[in-house]
VOGU-3710 file (C-alpha; in Angstrom, 3 decimals, decimal comma):
1> xxxxxxxxxx> 1,572/-35,220/-7,669  -1,156/-37,434/-6,215  -2,435/-38,493/-9,593  0,857/-39,696/-10,583  1,641/-40,933/-7,111  4,938/-38,726/-6,992  6,407/-38,256/-3,321  9,583/-36,208/-4,419  10,162/-33,090/-6,302  12,929/-34,651/-8,049
11> xxxxxxxxxx> 10,201/-37,272/-9,461  8,207/-33,954/-10,507  11,100/-33,065/-12,550  11,595/-36,051/-14,305  8,121/-36,541/-15,105  8,186/-33,065/-16,771  11,332/-34,111/-18,928  9,643/-37,321/-20,095  6,580/-35,644/-21,408  8,812/-33,019/-23,283
21> xxxxxxxxxx> 8,978/-30,145/-21,142  12,166/-28,207/-20,539  13,775/-28,181/-17,052  16,859/-27,246/-15,510  19,120/-29,919/-16,724  21,733/-29,702/-14,003  19,631/-30,407/-10,826  20,636/-33,277/-8,547  19,520/-35,121/-5,416  22,073/-35,378/-2,655
31> xxxxxxxxxx> 22,154/-36,629/0,918  22,978/-34,436/3,706  24,900/-31,148/3,995  28,323/-32,802/2,622  26,510/-33,448/-0,761  24,825/-29,815/-0,680  28,421/-28,269/-0,148  30,065/-30,623/-2,745  27,391/-29,652/-5,306  27,656/-25,876/-4,414
41> xxxxxxxxxx> 31,541/-26,079/-4,847  31,178/-27,657/-8,312  28,902/-24,890/-9,673  30,631/-22,136/-8,121  33,604/-23,253/-10,389  31,327/-24,098/-13,340  29,043/-20,946/-13,471  30,827/-19,312/-16,072  30,444/-22,108/-18,585  26,574/-21,337/-18,447
51> xxxxxxxxxx> 24,982/-19,310/-20,995  22,932/-17,524/-18,451  23,984/-15,625/-15,168  23,546/-17,672/-11,774  24,470/-16,434/-8,513  24,086/-19,363/-6,501  22,024/-22,792/-6,059  18,684/-23,362/-4,672  18,702/-26,139/-1,845  15,299/-27,876/-1,410
61> xxxxxxxxxx> 13,879/-30,587/0,721  13,049/-33,201/-1,946  10,271/-34,931/-0,058  6,930/-33,214/-0,904  5,220/-34,487/2,397  8,082/-32,853/4,275  7,587/-29,685/2,188  4,055/-29,409/3,134  4,669/-29,762/6,913  7,137/-27,094/6,588
71> xxxxxxxxxx> 5,172/-24,495/4,823  5,762/-21,078/4,018  6,378/-17,900/5,405  4,875/-14,642/4,300  7,672/-14,458/1,568  9,169/-17,784/0,995  8,891/-21,596/1,492  10,634/-22,846/4,643  11,728/-25,865/2,681  13,980/-23,875/0,104
81> xxxxxxxxxx> 17,020/-21,868/0,689  19,293/-20,134/-1,682  22,979/-20,896/-1,181  24,942/-18,091/-2,776  28,054/-18,005/-4,682  30,950/-16,050/-3,607  30,807/-12,336/-5,219  33,314/-11,756/-8,049  35,840/-9,256/-6,809  38,211/-6,806/-8,731
91> xxxxxxxxxx> 40,882/-4,253/-7,472  40,950/-0,794/-8,445  41,708/2,636/-6,851  39,536/5,032/-5,069  39,835/8,435/-6,798  37,505/10,642/-4,618  34,369/10,890/-2,528  30,819/11,805/-3,192  28,112/12,267/-0,463  24,810/10,958/-1,234
101> xxxxxxxxxx> 21,560/12,430/0,760  18,644/9,828/0,964  14,958/10,536/1,423  15,565/10,180/5,371  18,539/12,352/5,371  20,972/9,421/5,668  24,251/10,649/4,479  26,037/7,841/2,415  29,523/7,964/1,199  30,274/6,874/-2,521
111> xxxxxxxxxx> 33,390/6,135/-3,846  34,388/7,266/-7,382  36,574/4,581/-8,795  39,024/4,110/-11,656  36,800/2,104/-14,089  37,060/-1,496/-13,387  35,097/-4,681/-15,200  33,198/-6,513/-12,703  30,595/-9,229/-13,242  30,296/-8,329/-16,812
121> xxxxxxxxxx> 29,718/-4,654/-16,313  32,192/-1,663/-16,019  32,199/-0,036/-12,377  33,136/3,727/-11,718  31,587/4,066/-8,365  30,718/1,923/-5,162  28,917/2,355/-1,873  30,837/2,526/1,349  27,737/2,202/3,365  28,382/4,462/6,175
131> xxxxxxxxxx> 31,305/6,448/7,981  31,707/3,585/10,820  32,041/1,206/7,757  35,120/3,498/6,405  36,759/4,043/9,815  36,412/0,586/10,614  38,175/-0,552/7,315  40,609/2,666/7,229  39,590/3,158/3,671  41,434/6,295/2,330
141> xxxxxxxxxx> 40,980/8,494/-0,868  43,697/7,096/-3,239  43,651/3,545/-1,752  43,791/0,444/-3,847  40,565/-1,317/-2,916  38,518/-4,502/-3,556  35,249/-4,041/-5,033  32,485/-6,841/-5,329  28,787/-6,768/-6,382  26,403/-7,315/-3,522
151> xxxxxxxxxx> 23,812/-9,874/-5,029  25,719/-9,544/-8,279  24,007/-6,069/-8,626  25,167/-3,292/-6,244  28,952/-2,389/-6,434  30,282/-1,899/-3,124  33,958/-1,554/-1,540  35,028/-4,639/0,678  38,245/-3,506/1,888  41,331/-1,437/1,163
161> xxxxxxxxxx> 44,914/-2,811/0,703  47,372/-0,990/2,833  50,298/-2,804/1,696  49,810/-0,908/-1,566  49,796/2,653/-0,197  52,539/5,177/-1,220  52,000/7,860/1,431  49,763/10,221/-0,678  46,412/8,572/0,374  44,162/10,961/2,525
171> xxxxxxxxxx> 41,729/9,744/5,298  38,079/10,253/4,848  36,374/12,329/7,596  32,632/12,675/8,164  31,219/15,826/7,058  30,419/18,516/9,399  27,358/19,844/7,487  24,999/18,530/4,827  26,676/18,620/1,478  23,508/19,691/-0,094
181> xxxxxxxxxx> 21,803/22,275/2,257  24,907/22,992/4,434  22,424/22,116/7,595  23,445/20,319/10,682  24,025/16,742/10,698  24,105/13,957/13,441  23,031/10,611/14,581  19,390/10,391/15,556  20,285/8,025/18,384  23,519/7,050/19,939
191> xxxxxxxxxx> 23,503/3,378/18,858  23,022/4,477/15,105  25,327/4,067/12,617  23,934/6,434/9,828  24,826/9,885/9,758  21,776/12,130/8,865  21,106/15,709/7,646  18,870/16,974/10,572  17,329/19,929/8,249  13,918/18,805/7,599
201> xxxxxxxxxx> 13,814/21,212/4,729  16,783/19,998/2,929  16,199/19,747/-0,801  17,846/16,545/-1,051  15,714/14,897/1,437  12,455/16,478/0,077  13,304/15,469/-3,552  14,053/11,889/-2,542  11,008/11,793/-0,347  8,838/13,070/-3,368
211> xxxxxxxxxx> 10,538/10,237/-5,649  9,598/7,702/-3,143  5,996/8,647/-2,843  5,541/8,624/-6,599  7,271/5,367/-7,085  5,337/2,096/-8,299  5,910/0,817/-5,042  3,830/3,728/-3,443  1,509/5,931/-5,077  2,649/5,066/-8,741
221> xxxxxxxxxx> 2,215/8,445/-10,194  3,325/7,660/-13,963  5,581/10,278/-15,595  6,982/11,704/-12,484  10,441/10,357/-12,495  13,851/11,455/-10,903  14,718/14,163/-13,122  11,269/15,830/-13,285  10,652/15,680/-9,578  14,070/17,150/-9,164
231> xxxxxxxxxx> 13,097/20,150/-11,377  9,748/20,498/-9,391  11,248/20,840/-6,142  13,928/23,041/-7,397  11,316/25,174/-8,582  9,885/25,513/-5,176  6,639/24,435/-6,210  6,611/21,119/-4,168  8,127/21,063/-0,611  6,115/17,867/0,414
241> xxxxxxxxxx> 3,813/14,951/-1,027  0,568/16,961/-0,410  1,817/19,835/-2,687  1,743/17,573/-5,684  -1,808/17,580/-5,498  -1,975/21,180/-5,767  -0,106/21,390/-9,034  -1,915/23,043/-12,107  -1,209/22,421/-15,709  0,047/26,090/-15,981
251> xxxxxxxxxx> 2,853/25,399/-13,160  4,104/22,383/-15,067  4,256/24,173/-18,367  6,232/27,034/-16,465  8,908/24,590/-15,933  9,930/25,277/-19,670  11,897/22,515/-21,683  10,415/19,417/-22,791  6,741/19,900/-21,168  4,113/20,571/-23,324
261> xxxxxxxxxx> 0,313/20,674/-23,256  0,056/16,939/-23,688  2,759/16,024/-21,176  1,161/18,534/-18,655  -2,221/17,132/-19,046  -1,066/13,697/-18,732  1,004/14,272/-15,380  -2,100/16,047/-14,066  -4,313/13,036/-14,799  -1,744/10,549/-13,182
271> xxxxxxxxxx> -1,622/12,539/-10,080  -5,541/12,734/-9,839  -5,612/9,148/-10,642  -3,547/8,404/-7,535  -5,928/10,031/-5,159  -7,787/6,831/-5,342  -5,121/4,383/-4,697  -5,818/1,772/-1,731  -4,748/2,984/1,684  -1,765/0,725/2,059
281> xxxxxxxxxx> -0,286/2,487/-1,180  -0,770/5,791/0,877  0,776/4,475/3,919  3,627/3,057/1,839  4,235/6,532/0,402  4,600/8,143/3,820  7,905/6,758/4,016  7,557/5,619/7,640  10,891/4,204/8,774  10,646/0,162/8,611
291> xxxxxxxxxx> 7,479/0,069/6,733  7,468/-1,260/3,272  4,404/-2,409/1,305  4,178/-5,419/3,101  3,742/-3,970/6,208  1,882/-1,146/5,028  -1,009/-3,598/3,905  -0,976/-5,116/7,164  -1,099/-1,638/9,172  -3,924/-0,739/6,378
301> xxxxxxxxxx> -5,949/-4,004/7,319  -5,601/-3,517/11,238  -6,265/0,116/11,392  -8,500/0,812/8,455  -7,831/4,433/8,213  -4,917/6,951/8,275  -6,574/8,718/11,276  -6,809/5,504/13,329  -3,123/4,724/12,491  -2,085/7,971/13,593
311> xxxxxxxxxx> -3,853/7,595/16,928  -2,242/4,166/17,423  -0,304/3,531/20,642  2,835/1,265/20,593  0,654/-1,424/22,114  -1,793/-1,183/19,026  1,070/-1,059/16,864  2,866/-4,308/18,445  -0,547/-6,283/17,806  0,251/-5,922/14,026
321> xxxxxxxxxx> 2,196/-9,184/12,968  5,994/-8,356/12,248  6,016/-5,423/14,387  8,280/-5,756/17,596  9,185/-3,054/20,412  11,657/-1,286/18,571  9,701/-0,910/15,286  6,658/0,156/17,212  8,720/2,776/18,992  10,216/3,965/15,662
331> xxxxxxxxxx> 6,766/4,407/13,975  5,190/5,746/17,014  7,698/8,452/17,294  7,665/9,298/13,434  3,935/9,746/13,474  4,191/11,728/16,424  6,524/14,457/15,020  4,590/17,771/14,328  5,764/18,284/10,915  4,791/14,671/9,829
341> xxxxxxxxxx> 1,071/15,080/11,361  0,599/18,091/9,545  1,789/16,854/6,415  -0,662/13,626/6,708  -3,504/16,251/7,844  -2,930/17,897/4,468  -2,535/14,913/2,556  -5,914/13,512/3,736  -7,486/16,333/1,825  -6,730/14,891/-1,505
351> xxxxxxxxxx> -6,106/10,802/-0,967  -8,110/8,101/0,047  -7,627/7,644/3,814  -9,798/4,473/4,302  -9,315/0,771/3,549  -12,123/-0,257/1,513  -10,908/-4,127/1,316  -11,283/-4,223/5,388  -14,879/-5,290/5,025  -13,975/-7,881/2,431
361> xxxxxxxxxx> -14,924/-7,856/-1,444  -17,425/-5,696/-2,830  -18,596/-7,377/-6,065  -21,177/-4,630/-6,686  -19,148/-1,657/-6,403  -19,341/0,800/-9,132  -22,595/-1,044/-10,553  -25,960/1,007/-11,135  -29,324/-0,756/-10,366  -32,740/0,705/-11,820
371> xxxxxxxxxx> -35,850/-0,518/-10,015  -39,115/-0,466/-11,704  -42,730/-1,521/-11,064  -44,723/-1,814/-8,010  -42,729/-1,736/-4,544  -44,077/-3,988/-2,016  -43,150/-3,564/1,821  -40,464/-0,666/0,949  -40,820/2,884/0,304  -38,760/4,229/-2,987
381> xxx> -36,395/5,824/-0,640  -35,626/2,646/1,526  -34,970/0,739/-1,982
//
């Protein structure tokens, strides 16, 4: 921009267009919020005429100096914001209810629907978030419901249409036991909205936890997908992440169908490779509530080892950017649980527990040096 004396992003786009680069042809410079809203309304109605999918417009500060002044957060520029279009909606019928159990034990009601076309796909099921959501909106089985895609991706029920009821609809009640293990259910805290399975050994929780541990976001163990993890958990071979590192080739071959010698070798190789993952990947894989990969990196950088993280007080945790009182309390509570501490202790037998990036880059790591000739001032051992 300095070379061409450009002061605005719109000027940058025009320059790119002049020299033959392709740019988004529908951008527009407007004044004030009224101009932004008018542009948004126009394209909200015209988005279907484009030959690519869009879910909103991006509103930016045009002046490059102001962009620099506003700067960035850790995730996005402060001088730009997405202004989403209203989600496309469709009406269908709620046929039945399934219950999904997540890695933290959260029980989510999932609606089975009469198939309906929505945003270019056929939707057959949709999330209803939690049972408070269901109760507040009085959603019933056999109701006519309004469905939309959150962010144009995830189908969810918005509301029911009571005027279309015939009298055959049935209220949806929260379960009195876990749909998978038949264990007790409840809310961990009075203010929580999520109903959870309270059985730490619930196969669904174990399976989801292992799946997350193996995921690309966490330990990135290639080949251990959802279906295979389910088979391994069902076999009883794996009850916790650390059990993965105790698997043998023979264990995998014994699972039977579609697991041959080569696949078993590759899986063992991938599992062993993950033992050298950076500390933040290990912390991510622990599935600590509220801790994603970004915060896991900050924790790894702040504490330097799993041992130090396990010993961290709430005060220590709050010193990490992005951690407030509530999250610090939740992390401390999670890491204080006896079952969690035992699992981490076991995991530390197999995986990297130190943040090797903490002392800065190590450009000589992995290199070998051979010293020859006469040594002056140092013994061979010192060298």
